[in-house]
C-alpha positions as CSV (number, residue, x, y, z in Angstrom):
1,X,-14.4,1.5,-4.3
2,X,-11.6,1.2,-6.9
3,X,-12.3,-1.5,-10.0
4,X,-9.1,-1.8,-12.7
5,X,-10.4,-3.3,-15.9
6,X,-8.2,-5.3,-18.4
7,X,-5.6,-2.6,-17.3
8,X,-2.4,-3.1,-19.9
9,X,0.8,-1.4,-19.1
10,X,4.1,-0.7,-20.7
11,X,7.5,0.3,-20.1
12,X,8.7,1.0,-23.9
13,X,7.9,-2.2,-25.4
14,X,8.3,-4.8,-22.3
15,X,4.4,-5.2,-21.2
16,X,4.4,-5.4,-17.3
17,X,0.8,-5.8,-16.6
18,X,-1.2,-7.9,-19.1
19,X,-5.0,-7.3,-18.7
20,X,-5.8,-7.3,-14.9
21,X,-8.9,-7.0,-13.5
22,X,-8.8,-6.3,-9.5
23,X,-11.6,-4.6,-7.1
24,X,-11.1,-3.6,-3.8
25,X,-14.8,-3.0,-2.0
26,X,-15.2,0.3,0.3
27,X,-13.3,-0.9,3.7
28,X,-11.4,-3.7,2.9
29,X,-8.0,-5.0,2.9
30,X,-7.0,-6.3,-0.2
31,X,-3.8,-7.7,-1.1
32,X,-1.8,-9.0,-4.1
33,X,1.0,-11.6,-3.3
34,X,3.7,-12.7,-6.2
35,X,6.6,-12.8,-6.9
36,X,9.6,-10.2,-7.7
37,X,8.9,-9.0,-11.3
38,X,5.0,-10.1,-11.3
39,X,4.5,-6.6,-11.7
40,X,2.7,-6.0,-7.9
41,X,4.5,-2.4,-7.7
42,X,3.5,-1.2,-11.1
43,X,-0.1,-1.9,-10.7
44,X,0.2,0.2,-7.4
45,X,2.2,3.1,-9.9
46,X,-0.3,2.6,-12.6
47,X,-3.1,3.5,-10.2
48,X,-1.4,6.6,-9.0
49,X,-0.6,8.0,-12.9
50,X,3.2,6.6,-13.3
51,X,3.1,4.8,-15.4
52,X,-0.3,5.5,-17.2
53,X,-2.1,2.1,-18.1
54,X,-2.2,1.6,-21.9
55,X,-5.2,0.4,-22.1
56,X,-8.3,-0.7,-20.0
57,X,-9.6,1.5,-17.3
58,X,-9.7,2.6,-13.4
59,X,-12.6,3.7,-11.6
60,X,-12.6,4.9,-8.4
61,X,-15.5,5.7,-6.3
62,X,-17.2,4.8,-9.7
63,X,-15.4,8.0,-11.7
64,X,-12.8,7.3,-14.4
65,X,-9.4,8.7,-13.3
66,X,-7.6,6.5,-16.0
67,X,-6.4,9.2,-17.3
68,X,-5.7,11.6,-14.6
69,X,-3.0,13.2,-13.1
70,X,-1.3,12.6,-10.3
71,X,-1.6,15.1,-8.1
72,X,-5.7,14.8,-9.2
73,X,-5.3,10.7,-8.2
74,X,-4.1,11.7,-4.3
75,X,-6.7,14.7,-4.3
76,X,-9.5,12.4,-4.7
77,X,-8.4,10.6,-1.7
78,X,-5.9,7.9,-2.9
79,X,-2.8,7.8,-0.5
80,X,0.6,6.1,-1.7
81,X,3.2,4.5,1.2
82,X,5.8,3.7,-1.7
83,X,8.4,0.3,-1.8
84,X,11.5,1.0,0.1
85,X,9.5,4.4,2.3
86,X,11.6,7.4,0.3
87,X,11.0,9.4,3.3
88,X,12.9,12.8,3.5
89,X,16.3,12.5,4.8
90,X,17.3,15.3,5.8
91,X,13.9,16.7,6.9
92,X,12.3,15.9,10.8
93,X,9.6,13.5,11.5
94,X,7.3,16.2,12.1
95,X,8.4,18.0,8.3
96,X,7.4,15.0,6.7
97,X,4.6,14.3,8.3
98,X,3.7,18.2,7.6
99,X,4.4,17.4,3.6
100,X,1.8,14.6,3.6
101,X,-0.5,17.0,5.1
102,X,-0.5,19.5,2.0
103,X,-3.2,17.6,0.3
104,X,-5.2,16.9,3.2
105,X,-7.4,19.6,5.3
106,X,-5.5,22.3,7.2
107,X,-7.7,22.4,10.2
108,X,-7.3,18.9,10.8
109,X,-3.7,18.6,11.1
110,X,-3.7,18.7,14.6
111,X,-5.6,16.1,15.1
112,X,-4.6,14.3,12.4
113,X,-1.3,14.0,13.3
114,X,-2.0,13.0,17.4
115,X,-3.7,9.9,15.3
116,X,-0.3,9.5,13.7
117,X,1.6,9.6,16.6
118,X,-1.0,6.9,18.7
119,X,-0.8,4.5,16.0
120,X,3.3,5.1,16.1
121,X,4.2,6.5,19.7
122,X,7.9,6.0,18.4
123,X,7.4,8.7,15.7
124,X,6.6,11.3,18.8
125,X,9.6,10.6,20.7
126,X,11.5,11.1,17.2
127,X,9.4,13.9,15.8
128,X,12.2,16.2,15.8
129,X,14.6,14.4,14.3
130,X,16.2,14.0,10.9
131,X,14.3,11.2,8.8
132,X,17.4,9.5,7.6
133,X,18.5,8.7,10.9
134,X,15.6,6.7,11.7
135,X,15.6,2.9,11.8
136,X,14.0,0.9,8.8
137,X,10.7,0.0,10.7
138,X,10.7,3.8,12.2
139,X,11.0,5.1,8.4
140,X,8.2,2.6,7.5
141,X,6.2,3.9,10.1
142,X,6.7,7.4,8.8
143,X,6.2,6.5,5.3
144,X,2.4,5.1,6.5
145,X,2.1,8.2,8.9
146,X,3.2,10.8,6.0
147,X,0.8,8.7,3.5
148,X,-2.3,8.9,6.5
149,X,-1.7,12.3,6.6
150,X,-3.3,13.4,3.1
151,X,-6.7,11.8,4.5
152,X,-6.9,9.5,2.0
153,X,-10.1,6.7,1.4
154,X,-8.1,4.4,-0.5
155,X,-3.9,3.4,0.7
156,X,-2.0,2.0,-1.3
157,X,0.9,0.2,0.7
158,X,4.0,-1.4,-0.9
159,X,6.0,-4.0,0.7
160,X,5.6,-2.6,4.1
161,X,7.9,-5.2,5.5
162,X,10.6,-5.5,3.5
163,X,13.8,-5.3,5.1
164,X,12.6,-5.1,8.5
165,X,12.6,-7.6,11.5
166,X,9.8,-10.3,12.1
167,X,8.9,-8.5,15.4
168,X,9.0,-5.0,13.4
169,X,7.2,-6.2,10.6
170,X,4.1,-7.5,12.9
171,X,4.3,-4.1,14.6
172,X,3.6,-2.7,11.0
173,X,0.7,-5.4,10.2
174,X,-0.4,-4.8,13.3
175,X,-0.4,-0.8,12.7
176,X,-2.6,-1.7,9.3
177,X,-5.3,-3.9,10.8
178,X,-5.9,-1.0,13.4
179,X,-6.5,1.8,11.1
180,X,-8.9,-0.5,9.0
181,X,-10.4,-1.8,11.8
182,X,-10.9,2.1,13.9
183,X,-11.1,4.1,11.0
184,X,-12.5,1.7,8.2
185,X,-9.4,2.6,5.8
186,X,-9.9,0.8,2.7
187,X,-6.2,-0.4,1.9
188,X,-4.4,-2.3,-1.2
189,X,-1.4,-4.0,0.1
190,X,1.5,-5.0,-1.9
191,X,3.6,-7.6,0.0
192,X,5.8,-10.5,-0.7
193,X,5.2,-12.0,3.3
194,X,2.2,-13.8,2.0
195,X,1.6,-15.6,4.8
196,X,0.9,-12.4,7.4
197,X,-0.4,-10.4,3.9
198,X,-2.9,-13.2,3.8
199,X,-3.8,-13.2,7.2
200,X,-5.0,-10.2,7.3
201,X,-6.1,-9.7,4.0
202,X,-10.5,-10.1,3.5
203,X,-9.2,-11.2,-0.1
204,X,-6.8,-11.4,-2.1
205,X,-5.0,-11.5,-5.9
206,X,-1.8,-13.8,-6.8
207,X,-0.2,-12.0,-9.9
208,X,2.3,-13.9,-12.4
209,X,4.0,-12.2,-15.4
210,X,1.6,-9.4,-15.0
211,X,-1.6,-11.3,-15.7
212,X,-4.1,-12.2,-12.0
213,X,-3.8,-16.0,-11.8
214,X,-6.4,-16.6,-8.8
215,X,-8.0,-15.0,-6.3
216,X,-9.9,-15.2,-3.2
217,X,-10.6,-14.6,0.5
218,X,-7.3,-14.7,2.5
219,X,-8.3,-17.4,4.6
220,X,-9.1,-19.7,0.8
221,X,-5.4,-18.3,-0.4
222,X,-3.7,-19.2,2.3
223,X,-5.3,-23.0,1.9
224,X,-4.6,-23.1,-1.7
225,X,-2.0,-26.0,-2.4
226,X,-0.3,-24.3,-5.2
227,X,-0.3,-20.4,-3.3
228,X,1.8,-22.6,-0.3
229,X,3.2,-24.8,-2.3
230,X,5.1,-21.1,-4.5
231,X,4.6,-18.8,-1.6
232,X,4.5,-20.4,1.7
233,X,6.2,-23.7,1.9
234,X,9.6,-22.9,3.8
235,X,9.1,-19.5,4.5
236,X,9.2,-18.1,8.2
237,X,5.4,-17.7,9.5
238,X,6.6,-16.0,13.2
């Protein structure tokens, strides 16, 4: 479904991605792990066209989207729940979800919002509450729900467990597994909690200073001594 070939991305004179190659097959959960500053978020944003790749090619369903504008990429079926959630704090939960649906299919709005409410029941209770008054976990649920309202074929998730209590993070990971299992939704997940991310993912990549240095199944990377030493040992695996 998604292929990145030789992707180079710059912020001014700084090269953030250095020849990145990854593939995401239809129906997979693929995770990207790495230290802060490795280029994980940059990779997701490059897929969405901001910043734009300087060199290389991005294919989505066989179509070259490397030079497409962001709104066209979203219309093709790629949605992102960004790092830091970035919901509309002054709008209600319902209004945030309405905004997510603006590139969806209006005739399916009621069906789609019901799916979000089933996935995240607390959002149904909070539907008339302003987004800025929600807890961090509820805001993350809203961010994912808003992305789902666009009926994506590929969902990009950037640090969905960031800043959340372990029990709430577990709920978020369970929801990701649920939408993949029940809806067949393809997911590319950026996550610092390497243990949970690799346990959830079908496959994974390790990004280090803008380069892919390791790849394999989630189980293979969990068992890899280099990955365990760099990203797992001493971490909280609850």
